[in-house]
N, C-alpha and C positions, 0 to 999 in steps of 0.2 A: 493751586491758587497762585495768580500773578500778583506781584507788588503793585501798590497804588501809584507810586511815582518811580517807574523803573529807570528813567533817565536821570533823575536826582542822584541815585546811588552810583550810577556810572560817572557822572559828573564829579561827584565828590572824590571817587577814586582817583580820576585823572588829576585833580587839583592836589590831592595829597601826594601822588607820585611826583608831579611837576615841582612841588615845594621841597621835595627832599633832595633833588638834584643827583647827578651820577656820583657813584662812590669816588670816582677818580677826581672829581672837582672839590672835594672837601680835604682841607689840610689834615694831615695826621699829627696828633699831639700826644705825648706820653700820658698815661692815666694821671700822674701826679702833677701835671702842668696846672697852673692857676692863670686866672685871667690877667693879662699884662696891663690892661687898661685901668685896672683897680690898683695896680702897684702892690699887689699882695705878695709878700715874702714871709712865709711861715718860718719861724725859728726851728732849727733841728732839736731833737730831744735832749742833746747835751747842753743846750743853752739855758734850761730851766734849773739853775743852780745859784742860790743867793746865800750869802752870810750876812745875818743881821747884826748890826752894831747897836750903839746906844740909841735909845729913844727918850728924848727930853719932853716928858708930859707930867703935869702935876699929879702927885699920888692921891690928892683929895681935891674934889671939884664940887660945884653946886649943880643942882638939877638944871639941865638945859644950857649950861655955861658953855659959851663959844670958846673954842680951844684952838691953838696953833701948837704943832709939835715939831721938833727936829728929829727927823728919823735918818739914821745913818745905816747904808747898806752897801755891800760889796757884790760885784758881779764875779761869782766864783766859777764861772763857766769859761770855756774856750772860745766863745762867740760874743760878739759886740750885741748889746741890746739897742734897738732903735728908740729914740727918744728926743726930747728937746722941746724947749719953749715954743718953737715954730711949728710943732706937730699937733697943736690943739685941733681936735676934731678929726685927726686922720686915724685910719685903721691901722693895725699891725704895729703899733708902737707899744713899748712896755710902760705901764703906769702903775702907781700905788693906789690901793684901794683899802677900806677898813669897814669894820662892823663891831658892834658891841655884843658881848656874851655874858651870860649870867647863869651859873650852874651848868655850864657846858652847852647852853641853848642860846641861840640867836635871839636877842631881844630888840635890836635895832639894826637892820641891815642897810648899809650904804654902799652895796656892791655897785650901784651905778654912779656913785661919787668917785671921781678919779683925781689924782694929783700927778701932774706931769713930772717926768724926771728932768732935771736941769739941762741935760745934754745927751747925746749917744753915750752910752756907758761901755767902755772897752773892757776886754777880759782882765780881771784882777783889779779894775778901778773902784774906788770908793766914792760914793756921793752922799750927800745930805739933801733930803727932800723936806719940804715944809707944808704938810697937809693941815688943812682947817676942818673942823668938824665941831659938832655939838655933843655935849655929854647927854646921857640918857635922862629923862625927866623925873624919874623916881629915885629916891635914896636907895643905896644898897651898894653891895661889893660887885664890881664888874671887871671884865677883861676887854681890853681893847685889842682886837686882832687886826694886824696889818698884813697884807698880802699883796704880791704883784700879780699883774694880769697882762698877757699878750693880747692886745685888743683884737676882737673878732676871731681869735683862735683858741685860746685856753687860759685857765688860771694856773699859775706856776705850782700851787699845792697839788692840783690834780695830776701833775706829771712828776711829782716826787720832791719838790722843793718844800722847805719848811715855811712856816708862817711865824710871825713874831706876835707874842702875846704879852701885854702889859697890864699888871693889876692896877685899878683905879677905883677909889671909894667915892661915891657920890653921896654928899651929906647935905640934908635939908636944914 
């Protein structure tokens, strides 16, 4: 049996071969290379170390109350973390995120809400960040979980860094 459109198959094969180019014409890149146009610079595994300091958040709040907290943290790694007020919207910077837990389960996830670090954070440097967030809408005992994220790459906790948990009571 002959195919219905024999020339179409041959034309497609020629187009596919022509679009690939000769192997010699393609630049060779190491498998770990990332696109330079995007400015991607993944932090090495040893960069994901943080020491949490004081977190100034009220121990009691009202349901849905808008809050600001002072969160102190230290870069306990040998690698500088990219950050800074001018980095808003850029990938591959380090930012602070939060969520609310109750009984060990997530009740309000603000993983998409981020707070910029004030500057690039050098190894051993301590900074204070001021996130804004809302308390859960129902009374009860909660934990505010604070965690760092290397945007577009990974959460610090997933690579062995600790998170900060703060007990907060929501009173109606």
